[in-house]
One Martini backbone bead per residue (centre of mass of N, CA, C, O) as a GRO file, in nm:
protein
  477
    1UNK     BB    1 -20.127  18.585   9.846
    2UNK     BB    2 -20.001  18.330  10.061
    3UNK     BB    3 -19.863  17.982   9.990
    4UNK     BB    4 -19.567  18.023  10.116
    5UNK     BB    5 -19.260  18.021  10.328
    6UNK     BB    6 -19.053  17.936  10.136
    7UNK     BB    7 -18.700  18.017  10.027
    8UNK     BB    8 -18.712  17.830   9.784
    9UNK     BB    9 -18.709  17.718   9.477
   10UNK     BB   10 -18.999  17.600   9.298
   11UNK     BB   11 -18.821  17.581   9.034
   12UNK     BB   12 -18.624  17.737   8.770
   13UNK     BB   13 -18.407  17.962   8.847
   14UNK     BB   14 -18.173  18.008   8.645
   15UNK     BB   15 -18.362  18.031   8.393
   16UNK     BB   16 -18.526  18.269   8.501
   17UNK     BB   17 -18.285  18.463   8.535
   18UNK     BB   18 -18.219  18.474   8.239
   19UNK     BB   19 -18.491  18.595   8.155
   20UNK     BB   20 -18.467  18.861   8.326
   21UNK     BB   21 -18.219  18.975   8.152
   22UNK     BB   22 -18.406  19.059   7.950
   23UNK     BB   23 -18.581  19.214   7.727
   24UNK     BB   24 -18.895  19.318   7.602
   25UNK     BB   25 -18.800  19.181   7.352
   26UNK     BB   26 -18.889  18.882   7.240
   27UNK     BB   27 -18.753  18.844   6.944
   28UNK     BB   28 -18.482  18.836   7.100
   29UNK     BB   29 -18.270  18.569   7.122
   30UNK     BB   30 -18.440  18.279   7.141
   31UNK     BB   31 -18.265  18.040   7.040
   32UNK     BB   32 -18.119  17.952   7.301
   33UNK     BB   33 -18.376  17.841   7.450
   34UNK     BB   34 -18.394  17.562   7.239
   35UNK     BB   35 -18.174  17.415   7.408
   36UNK     BB   36 -18.038  17.189   7.588
   37UNK     BB   37 -18.105  17.214   7.946
   38UNK     BB   38 -18.048  17.236   8.269
   39UNK     BB   39 -18.235  17.262   8.528
   40UNK     BB   40 -18.244  17.386   8.845
   41UNK     BB   41 -18.407  17.142   8.956
   42UNK     BB   42 -18.132  16.952   8.895
   43UNK     BB   43 -17.951  17.090   9.084
   44UNK     BB   44 -17.765  17.088   9.377
   45UNK     BB   45 -17.765  17.397   9.372
   46UNK     BB   46 -17.966  17.649   9.536
   47UNK     BB   47 -18.128  17.934   9.506
   48UNK     BB   48 -18.277  18.186   9.630
   49UNK     BB   49 -18.628  18.256   9.662
   50UNK     BB   50 -18.940  18.303   9.638
   51UNK     BB   51 -19.228  18.222   9.694
   52UNK     BB   52 -19.476  18.091   9.516
   53UNK     BB   53 -19.625  18.388   9.488
   54UNK     BB   54 -19.315  18.544   9.434
   55UNK     BB   55 -19.251  18.531   9.145
   56UNK     BB   56 -19.089  18.643   8.895
   57UNK     BB   57 -19.094  18.822   8.631
   58UNK     BB   58 -19.080  18.810   8.271
   59UNK     BB   59 -18.892  18.829   7.978
   60UNK     BB   60 -18.750  18.858   7.708
   61UNK     BB   61 -18.477  18.705   7.552
   62UNK     BB   62 -18.124  18.773   7.551
   63UNK     BB   63 -17.822  18.769   7.371
   64UNK     BB   64 -17.504  18.805   7.518
   65UNK     BB   65 -17.214  18.950   7.342
   66UNK     BB   66 -16.895  19.067   7.295
   67UNK     BB   67 -16.855  18.955   6.991
   68UNK     BB   68 -17.150  19.072   6.949
   69UNK     BB   69 -17.351  19.337   6.805
   70UNK     BB   70 -17.550  19.180   6.673
   71UNK     BB   71 -17.893  19.101   6.657
   72UNK     BB   72 -18.084  18.829   6.672
   73UNK     BB   73 -18.366  18.745   6.493
   74UNK     BB   74 -18.656  18.640   6.424
   75UNK     BB   75 -18.812  18.492   6.198
   76UNK     BB   76 -19.054  18.494   6.007
   77UNK     BB   77 -19.343  18.378   5.970
   78UNK     BB   78 -19.464  18.074   5.791
   79UNK     BB   79 -19.751  18.158   5.892
   80UNK     BB   80 -20.050  18.296   6.027
   81UNK     BB   81 -19.888  18.233   6.299
   82UNK     BB   82 -19.691  18.365   6.554
   83UNK     BB   83 -19.482  18.234   6.780
   84UNK     BB   84 -19.381  18.498   6.915
   85UNK     BB   85 -19.656  18.605   6.981
   86UNK     BB   86 -19.749  18.374   7.158
   87UNK     BB   87 -19.518  18.395   7.365
   88UNK     BB   88 -19.584  18.684   7.455
   89UNK     BB   89 -19.854  18.603   7.584
   90UNK     BB   90 -19.739  18.408   7.795
   91UNK     BB   91 -19.573  18.612   7.952
   92UNK     BB   92 -19.810  18.799   8.024
   93UNK     BB   93 -19.967  18.579   8.182
   94UNK     BB   94 -19.745  18.502   8.385
   95UNK     BB   95 -19.722  18.807   8.503
   96UNK     BB   96 -20.016  18.802   8.652
   97UNK     BB   97 -19.983  18.539   8.808
   98UNK     BB   98 -20.177  18.364   8.985
   99UNK     BB   99 -20.480  18.159   8.856
  100UNK     BB  100 -20.688  18.136   9.062
  101UNK     BB  101 -20.996  18.140   9.110
  102UNK     BB  102 -21.079  18.477   9.187
  103UNK     BB  103 -20.817  18.591   9.191
  104UNK     BB  104 -20.607  18.831   9.116
  105UNK     BB  105 -20.482  18.691   8.858
  106UNK     BB  106 -20.755  18.614   8.726
  107UNK     BB  107 -20.887  18.896   8.711
  108UNK     BB  108 -20.654  19.016   8.542
  109UNK     BB  109 -20.697  18.821   8.305
  110UNK     BB  110 -20.978  18.915   8.227
  111UNK     BB  111 -20.896  19.203   8.157
  112UNK     BB  112 -20.673  19.127   7.946
  113UNK     BB  113 -20.862  18.962   7.757
  114UNK     BB  114 -21.052  19.189   7.691
  115UNK     BB  115 -20.839  19.378   7.555
  116UNK     BB  116 -20.746  19.177   7.334
  117UNK     BB  117 -21.031  19.142   7.193
  118UNK     BB  118 -21.078  19.434   7.138
  119UNK     BB  119 -20.818  19.486   6.970
  120UNK     BB  120 -20.926  19.255   6.753
  121UNK     BB  121 -21.249  19.354   6.710
  122UNK     BB  122 -21.428  19.275   6.939
  123UNK     BB  123 -21.714  19.194   7.111
  124UNK     BB  124 -21.723  19.259   7.455
  125UNK     BB  125 -21.756  19.042   7.753
  126UNK     BB  126 -21.889  18.937   8.054
  127UNK     BB  127 -21.917  18.632   8.269
  128UNK     BB  128 -22.037  18.623   8.564
  129UNK     BB  129 -21.959  18.428   8.866
  130UNK     BB  130 -22.028  18.230   9.140
  131UNK     BB  131 -21.790  18.112   9.402
  132UNK     BB  132 -21.646  17.886   9.604
  133UNK     BB  133 -21.356  18.006   9.789
  134UNK     BB  134 -21.031  17.973   9.896
  135UNK     BB  135 -20.857  18.217  10.087
  136UNK     BB  136 -20.517  18.265  10.112
  137UNK     BB  137 -20.282  18.387  10.340
  138UNK     BB  138 -20.118  18.121  10.473
  139UNK     BB  139 -19.847  17.893  10.414
  140UNK     BB  140 -19.680  17.637  10.625
  141UNK     BB  141 -19.361  17.452  10.698
  142UNK     BB  142 -19.217  17.320  11.008
  143UNK     BB  143 -18.903  17.136  11.098
  144UNK     BB  144 -18.681  17.207  11.306
  145UNK     BB  145 -18.636  17.502  11.152
  146UNK     BB  146 -18.743  17.376  10.881
  147UNK     BB  147 -18.836  17.485  10.570
  148UNK     BB  148 -19.119  17.388  10.385
  149UNK     BB  149 -19.309  17.313  10.127
  150UNK     BB  150 -19.660  17.418  10.085
  151UNK     BB  151 -19.998  17.298   9.979
  152UNK     BB  152 -20.314  17.299   9.954
  153UNK     BB  153 -20.588  17.096   9.967
  154UNK     BB  154 -20.865  17.076   9.779
  155UNK     BB  155 -21.073  17.172  10.008
  156UNK     BB  156 -20.980  17.351  10.263
  157UNK     BB  157 -20.872  17.332  10.606
  158UNK     BB  158 -20.832  17.548  10.837
  159UNK     BB  159 -20.614  17.636  11.108
  160UNK     BB  160 -20.570  17.917  11.123
  161UNK     BB  161 -20.346  18.147  11.264
  162UNK     BB  162 -20.270  17.881  11.414
  163UNK     BB  163 -20.066  17.639  11.432
  164UNK     BB  164 -19.995  17.308  11.399
  165UNK     BB  165 -19.861  17.111  11.672
  166UNK     BB  166 -19.672  16.815  11.594
  167UNK     BB  167 -19.595  16.513  11.540
  168UNK     BB  168 -19.449  16.293  11.311
  169UNK     BB  169 -19.622  16.034  11.108
  170UNK     BB  170 -19.605  15.725  10.937
  171UNK     BB  171 -19.883  15.598  10.781
  172UNK     BB  172 -19.754  15.416  10.554
  173UNK     BB  173 -19.592  15.237  10.796
  174UNK     BB  174 -19.817  15.195  11.042
  175UNK     BB  175 -19.819  15.423  11.225
  176UNK     BB  176 -19.916  15.595  11.482
  177UNK     BB  177 -20.142  15.909  11.465
  178UNK     BB  178 -20.238  16.006  11.722
  179UNK     BB  179 -20.200  16.351  11.739
  180UNK     BB  180 -20.088  16.374  11.450
  181UNK     BB  181 -19.888  16.417  11.166
  182UNK     BB  182 -19.959  16.272  10.871
  183UNK     BB  183 -19.802  16.053  10.634
  184UNK     BB  184 -19.862  16.050  10.285
  185UNK     BB  185 -19.932  15.903   9.962
  186UNK     BB  186 -19.946  16.028   9.619
  187UNK     BB  187 -19.980  15.898   9.341
  188UNK     BB  188 -19.906  15.926   9.024
  189UNK     BB  189 -20.117  16.142   8.807
  190UNK     BB  190 -20.164  16.301   8.509
  191UNK     BB  191 -20.447  16.434   8.590
  192UNK     BB  192 -20.441  16.592   8.864
  193UNK     BB  193 -20.679  16.456   9.044
  194UNK     BB  194 -20.921  16.383   9.253
  195UNK     BB  195 -20.963  16.069   9.421
  196UNK     BB  196 -21.061  15.802   9.597
  197UNK     BB  197 -20.778  15.757   9.711
  198UNK     BB  198 -20.735  16.030   9.851
  199UNK     BB  199 -20.984  16.017  10.029
  200UNK     BB  200 -20.905  15.753  10.181
  201UNK     BB  201 -20.636  15.846  10.306
  202UNK     BB  202 -20.745  16.086  10.471
  203UNK     BB  203 -20.973  15.942  10.623
  204UNK     BB  204 -20.797  15.729  10.763
  205UNK     BB  205 -20.618  15.925  10.927
  206UNK     BB  206 -20.851  16.058  11.075
  207UNK     BB  207 -20.968  15.796  11.210
  208UNK     BB  208 -20.676  15.743  11.358
  209UNK     BB  209 -20.618  16.064  11.479
  210UNK     BB  210 -20.539  16.272  11.301
  211UNK     BB  211 -20.483  16.640  11.274
  212UNK     BB  212 -20.302  16.594  11.009
  213UNK     BB  213 -20.179  16.627  10.665
  214UNK     BB  214 -19.906  16.496  10.463
  215UNK     BB  215 -19.880  16.497  10.104
  216UNK     BB  216 -19.705  16.314   9.874
  217UNK     BB  217 -19.638  16.406   9.542
  218UNK     BB  218 -19.571  16.214   9.311
  219UNK     BB  219 -19.270  16.265   9.103
  220UNK     BB  220 -18.998  16.347   8.890
  221UNK     BB  221 -18.955  16.667   8.974
  222UNK     BB  222 -19.018  16.723   9.301
  223UNK     BB  223 -19.288  16.860   9.297
  224UNK     BB  224 -19.561  17.006   9.358
  225UNK     BB  225 -19.896  16.869   9.308
  226UNK     BB  226 -20.179  16.986   9.210
  227UNK     BB  227 -20.535  16.929   9.265
  228UNK     BB  228 -20.816  16.876   9.127
  229UNK     BB  229 -21.150  16.967   9.161
  230UNK     BB  230 -21.498  16.934   9.284
  231UNK     BB  231 -21.820  16.986   9.402
  232UNK     BB  232 -21.830  16.686   9.536
  233UNK     BB  233 -21.600  16.775   9.717
  234UNK     BB  234 -21.527  16.776  10.039
  235UNK     BB  235 -21.420  16.891  10.304
  236UNK     BB  236 -21.176  16.829  10.497
  237UNK     BB  237 -21.147  16.700  10.825
  238UNK     BB  238 -20.848  16.795  10.781
  239UNK     BB  239 -20.565  16.925  10.734
  240UNK     BB  240 -20.402  16.963  10.402
  241UNK     BB  241 -20.071  16.901  10.273
  242UNK     BB  242 -19.862  16.958  10.010
  243UNK     BB  243 -19.563  16.766   9.909
  244UNK     BB  244 -19.270  16.720   9.780
  245UNK     BB  245 -19.042  16.469   9.699
  246UNK     BB  246 -18.781  16.628   9.795
  247UNK     BB  247 -18.907  16.617  10.112
  248UNK     BB  248 -18.954  16.318  10.206
  249UNK     BB  249 -18.694  16.244  10.359
  250UNK     BB  250 -18.737  16.460  10.586
  251UNK     BB  251 -19.004  16.341  10.682
  252UNK     BB  252 -18.908  16.051  10.758
  253UNK     BB  253 -18.693  16.137  10.957
  254UNK     BB  254 -18.884  16.294  11.147
  255UNK     BB  255 -19.055  16.050  11.217
  256UNK     BB  256 -18.826  15.861  11.337
  257UNK     BB  257 -18.772  16.104  11.579
  258UNK     BB  258 -19.029  16.272  11.666
  259UNK     BB  259 -19.076  16.527  11.535
  260UNK     BB  260 -19.174  16.861  11.516
  261UNK     BB  261 -19.453  17.026  11.369
  262UNK     BB  262 -19.559  17.319  11.159
  263UNK     BB  263 -19.892  17.386  11.048
  264UNK     BB  264 -20.013  17.625  10.795
  265UNK     BB  265 -20.370  17.713  10.704
  266UNK     BB  266 -20.460  18.029  10.615
  267UNK     BB  267 -20.816  18.100  10.582
  268UNK     BB  268 -21.104  18.146  10.365
  269UNK     BB  269 -21.443  18.098  10.280
  270UNK     BB  270 -21.604  18.226   9.979
  271UNK     BB  271 -21.808  18.429   9.793
  272UNK     BB  272 -21.706  18.472   9.451
  273UNK     BB  273 -21.596  18.641   9.164
  274UNK     BB  274 -21.598  18.541   8.833
  275UNK     BB  275 -21.462  18.561   8.475
  276UNK     BB  276 -21.567  18.546   8.175
  277UNK     BB  277 -21.459  18.581   7.829
  278UNK     BB  278 -21.615  18.764   7.543
  279UNK     BB  279 -21.593  18.733   7.180
  280UNK     BB  280 -21.732  18.900   6.888
  281UNK     BB  281 -21.777  18.803   6.531
  282UNK     BB  282 -22.006  18.935   6.309
  283UNK     BB  283 -22.120  18.779   6.004
  284UNK     BB  284 -22.192  18.496   5.910
  285UNK     BB  285 -22.351  18.182   5.937
  286UNK     BB  286 -22.085  18.085   6.030
  287UNK     BB  287 -21.984  17.924   6.343
  288UNK     BB  288 -21.705  17.982   6.569
  289UNK     BB  289 -21.569  17.830   6.856
  290UNK     BB  290 -21.334  17.958   7.100
  291UNK     BB  291 -21.158  17.793   7.362
  292UNK     BB  292 -21.028  17.863   7.706
  293UNK     BB  293 -20.859  17.831   7.977
  294UNK     BB  294 -20.740  18.062   8.258
  295UNK     BB  295 -20.713  17.871   8.502
  296UNK     BB  296 -20.504  17.796   8.794
  297UNK     BB  297 -20.273  17.726   9.048
  298UNK     BB  298 -20.059  17.895   8.900
  299UNK     BB  299 -19.888  18.022   8.628
  300UNK     BB  300 -19.918  17.822   8.372
  301UNK     BB  301 -19.735  17.829   8.108
  302UNK     BB  302 -19.763  17.531   7.984
  303UNK     BB  303 -20.059  17.472   8.035
  304UNK     BB  304 -20.211  17.760   7.949
  305UNK     BB  305 -20.040  17.937   7.756
  306UNK     BB  306 -20.080  17.828   7.466
  307UNK     BB  307 -20.388  17.870   7.461
  308UNK     BB  308 -20.381  18.174   7.517
  309UNK     BB  309 -20.192  18.261   7.281
  310UNK     BB  310 -20.362  18.134   7.044
  311UNK     BB  311 -20.630  18.272   7.107
  312UNK     BB  312 -20.536  18.565   7.050
  313UNK     BB  313 -20.425  18.513   6.754
  314UNK     BB  314 -20.691  18.400   6.635
  315UNK     BB  315 -20.847  18.663   6.669
  316UNK     BB  316 -20.674  18.829   6.475
  317UNK     BB  317 -20.707  18.646   6.233
  318UNK     BB  318 -21.016  18.657   6.203
  319UNK     BB  319 -21.039  18.966   6.153
  320UNK     BB  320 -20.838  18.941   5.879
  321UNK     BB  321 -20.981  18.750   5.731
  322UNK     BB  322 -21.163  18.631   5.441
  323UNK     BB  323 -21.374  18.526   5.608
  324UNK     BB  324 -21.747  18.508   5.670
  325UNK     BB  325 -21.726  18.411   5.944
  326UNK     BB  326 -21.814  18.357   6.268
  327UNK     BB  327 -21.707  18.450   6.605
  328UNK     BB  328 -21.641  18.287   6.931
  329UNK     BB  329 -21.480  18.392   7.224
  330UNK     BB  330 -21.375  18.191   7.521
  331UNK     BB  331 -21.274  18.253   7.854
  332UNK     BB  332 -21.226  18.039   8.143
  333UNK     BB  333 -21.306  17.980   8.457
  334UNK     BB  334 -21.294  17.721   8.697
  335UNK     BB  335 -21.126  17.469   8.617
  336UNK     BB  336 -20.997  17.351   8.901
  337UNK     BB  337 -21.328  17.333   8.995
  338UNK     BB  338 -21.478  17.164   8.753
  339UNK     BB  339 -21.548  17.355   8.510
  340UNK     BB  340 -21.746  17.597   8.568
  341UNK     BB  341 -21.726  17.801   8.336
  342UNK     BB  342 -21.801  17.625   8.092
  343UNK     BB  343 -22.074  17.542   8.203
  344UNK     BB  344 -22.196  17.824   8.217
  345UNK     BB  345 -22.174  17.882   7.914
  346UNK     BB  346 -22.339  17.649   7.805
  347UNK     BB  347 -22.606  17.713   7.969
  348UNK     BB  348 -22.629  18.049   7.908
  349UNK     BB  349 -22.462  18.140   7.601
  350UNK     BB  350 -22.457  17.925   7.412
  351UNK     BB  351 -22.517  17.816   7.130
  352UNK     BB  352 -22.661  17.607   6.946
  353UNK     BB  353 -22.535  17.335   6.784
  354UNK     BB  354 -22.691  17.405   6.503
  355UNK     BB  355 -22.521  17.692   6.489
  356UNK     BB  356 -22.244  17.530   6.493
  357UNK     BB  357 -21.982  17.438   6.305
  358UNK     BB  358 -21.745  17.484   6.534
  359UNK     BB  359 -21.545  17.366   6.815
  360UNK     BB  360 -21.251  17.511   6.971
  361UNK     BB  361 -21.029  17.356   7.201
  362UNK     BB  362 -20.781  17.498   7.433
  363UNK     BB  363 -20.591  17.326   7.625
  364UNK     BB  364 -20.350  17.162   7.772
  365UNK     BB  365 -20.036  17.136   7.670
  366UNK     BB  366 -20.010  17.187   7.348
  367UNK     BB  367 -19.694  17.316   7.372
  368UNK     BB  368 -19.420  17.121   7.478
  369UNK     BB  369 -19.145  17.005   7.615
  370UNK     BB  370 -18.934  16.759   7.644
  371UNK     BB  371 -18.829  16.526   7.903
  372UNK     BB  372 -18.558  16.395   8.101
  373UNK     BB  373 -18.434  16.159   8.328
  374UNK     BB  374 -18.179  16.216   8.556
  375UNK     BB  375 -17.943  16.236   8.807
  376UNK     BB  376 -17.993  16.561   8.811
  377UNK     BB  377 -18.259  16.549   8.658
  378UNK     BB  378 -18.438  16.737   8.462
  379UNK     BB  379 -18.411  16.733   8.094
  380UNK     BB  380 -18.424  16.927   7.822
  381UNK     BB  381 -18.559  16.903   7.505
  382UNK     BB  382 -18.556  16.943   7.135
  383UNK     BB  383 -18.876  16.864   7.179
  384UNK     BB  384 -19.193  16.748   7.159
  385UNK     BB  385 -19.448  16.661   7.346
  386UNK     BB  386 -19.637  16.354   7.274
  387UNK     BB  387 -19.883  16.349   7.504
  388UNK     BB  388 -20.070  16.470   7.332
  389UNK     BB  389 -20.423  16.547   7.236
  390UNK     BB  390 -20.664  16.479   6.962
  391UNK     BB  391 -20.991  16.561   6.991
  392UNK     BB  392 -21.294  16.426   6.829
  393UNK     BB  393 -21.530  16.397   6.617
  394UNK     BB  394 -21.591  16.171   6.386
  395UNK     BB  395 -21.627  16.370   6.136
  396UNK     BB  396 -21.307  16.495   6.187
  397UNK     BB  397 -21.078  16.292   6.151
  398UNK     BB  398 -20.996  16.312   5.848
  399UNK     BB  399 -20.974  16.619   5.825
  400UNK     BB  400 -20.735  16.650   6.062
  401UNK     BB  401 -20.486  16.495   5.952
  402UNK     BB  402 -20.338  16.706   5.767
  403UNK     BB  403 -20.293  16.959   5.951
  404UNK     BB  404 -20.150  16.753   6.188
  405UNK     BB  405 -19.929  16.652   6.037
  406UNK     BB  406 -19.615  16.599   6.209
  407UNK     BB  407 -19.746  16.628   6.498
  408UNK     BB  408 -19.681  16.541   6.795
  409UNK     BB  409 -19.974  16.345   6.897
  410UNK     BB  410 -20.178  16.470   6.652
  411UNK     BB  411 -20.394  16.230   6.636
  412UNK     BB  412 -20.699  16.173   6.566
  413UNK     BB  413 -20.955  16.115   6.831
  414UNK     BB  414 -21.244  16.014   7.000
  415UNK     BB  415 -21.097  15.839   7.225
  416UNK     BB  416 -21.080  15.985   7.501
  417UNK     BB  417 -21.249  16.208   7.708
  418UNK     BB  418 -21.124  16.523   7.828
  419UNK     BB  419 -21.204  16.759   8.021
  420UNK     BB  420 -21.372  17.017   7.860
  421UNK     BB  421 -21.453  16.836   7.621
  422UNK     BB  422 -21.687  16.677   7.753
  423UNK     BB  423 -21.925  16.889   7.780
  424UNK     BB  424 -21.925  16.972   7.476
  425UNK     BB  425 -21.981  16.693   7.353
  426UNK     BB  426 -22.235  16.628   7.532
  427UNK     BB  427 -22.396  16.887   7.396
  428UNK     BB  428 -22.351  16.835   7.062
  429UNK     BB  429 -22.085  16.933   6.942
  430UNK     BB  430 -21.876  17.023   6.706
  431UNK     BB  431 -21.546  16.901   6.808
  432UNK     BB  432 -21.210  17.013   6.899
  433UNK     BB  433 -20.912  16.906   7.095
  434UNK     BB  434 -20.630  17.008   7.302
  435UNK     BB  435 -20.434  16.789   7.524
  436UNK     BB  436 -20.217  16.789   7.832
  437UNK     BB  437 -19.959  16.648   8.052
  438UNK     BB  438 -19.691  16.789   8.146
  439UNK     BB  439 -19.418  16.767   8.335
  440UNK     BB  440 -19.520  17.054   8.503
  441UNK     BB  441 -19.792  16.989   8.587
  442UNK     BB  442 -19.925  17.162   8.852
  443UNK     BB  443 -19.663  17.347   8.911
  444UNK     BB  444 -19.453  17.607   9.021
  445UNK     BB  445 -19.244  17.534   8.761
  446UNK     BB  446 -19.438  17.663   8.542
  447UNK     BB  447 -19.271  17.805   8.285
  448UNK     BB  448 -19.169  17.945   7.985
  449UNK     BB  449 -18.955  17.714   7.921
  450UNK     BB  450 -19.174  17.488   7.834
  451UNK     BB  451 -19.171  17.681   7.577
  452UNK     BB  452 -19.197  17.789   7.214
  453UNK     BB  453 -19.210  17.923   6.903
  454UNK     BB  454 -19.132  17.656   6.740
  455UNK     BB  455 -19.393  17.485   6.869
  456UNK     BB  456 -19.634  17.694   6.826
  457UNK     BB  457 -19.664  17.763   6.517
  458UNK     BB  458 -19.764  17.493   6.392
  459UNK     BB  459 -20.035  17.495   6.550
  460UNK     BB  460 -20.150  17.749   6.433
  461UNK     BB  461 -20.154  17.647   6.139
  462UNK     BB  462 -20.340  17.397   6.195
  463UNK     BB  463 -20.587  17.560   6.296
  464UNK     BB  464 -20.637  17.732   6.044
  465UNK     BB  465 -20.665  17.490   5.846
  466UNK     BB  466 -20.902  17.362   5.991
  467UNK     BB  467 -21.108  17.588   5.969
  468UNK     BB  468 -21.110  17.596   5.659
  469UNK     BB  469 -21.187  17.296   5.612
  470UNK     BB  470 -21.459  17.310   5.776
  471UNK     BB  471 -21.587  17.539   5.612
  472UNK     BB  472 -21.586  17.388   5.338
  473UNK     BB  473 -21.759  17.136   5.434
  474UNK     BB  474 -21.982  17.265   5.670
  475UNK     BB  475 -22.070  17.510   5.537
  476UNK     BB  476 -22.289  17.777   5.475
  477UNK     BB  477 -22.415  17.926   5.175
   0.00000   0.00000   0.00000
């Protein structure tokens, strides 16, 4: 499925090309990856690359040097979970493509997760469910022969196979928009989800006579930011395309000259099947549930990747551990559509809360690098983004302090509850979760350079130590 006709790089091209030159051996020469570098999103000259849905796959990175014949390898893991192994899983997940619910990439992810849990010694099964989903054939935006990147706002209203052609008008500046494609702004919100403000802006433009909307998603990266939806949000009254801030000036200029634009959002809404993936390790009376969302708007390396990678390695650790506890692992689809998958699991297959010793939820952005804004654009730092949050039930606060001490942002708190943690906690489970909205959250530029083995491994160690501490305190003898 094609989601953009733009031929410019939607992400960090030069860094991705560096990754592409690597060999398949992930553990080779990763050290260079973890020093501050300017992303190509911040450079003035940009190389051409594929559209949003055709970004190239990546491999592990090697450092090539004519002066060095010996290859530097990653040191062995210092804890029970290898950061290099977690990162390898992230690259595999990224390479499966875009992860929108029930799309090709998401279904491939379900199959891949099934194989990973089975290889870890789990009894595996799918939990299929039906969801209404918009299947995009092609999205494009062209203004006076200049192609700009665009992505539909969910749930989309299709233009059909014929683009809407009309002049561009700046609705934010109070210009008349009747019969036009209206420009509006969506203020930055780290939650990256549809709000009443978004609904009001689109509805107002439609009532004023606009035949389509181009919404600039404000943010410091310049990228399009996709917005999560939920079943209560109705299909938009007119087609709505999201545009990144880097193209805002071109839009405003076009509006001031009365330029004509061509907007295409071609696709159809269907009832399609998505799949949660479940793995069970049946041993003793104590039962731990480990969950992570697997779906998202784009390739989601920093958003979903750390949770996915840690999930797989925790399954391997659980099988080999000396613990006699039972484990249930579940990866869920439907996240960006209102957490449909985790809701289905809770209602249909999850054990009762009194049967579960603890539920560990691995949410978004568990371990990503910090970035700073410069005149040249975002610049990656060699430190962990501290905006992540460790949420837990009250009885876990003191117990979790020690395992997560020293990890930026991971001080256990009870409120507020966000994301998939909310329905789990509301259902009465003893639960803790990690979640964050990292710098490139919900953008097509969310690639493997957003994270790395050095910041993933400490979280893996903390998770294992937490499970062992919870087992010791709350386990049934």
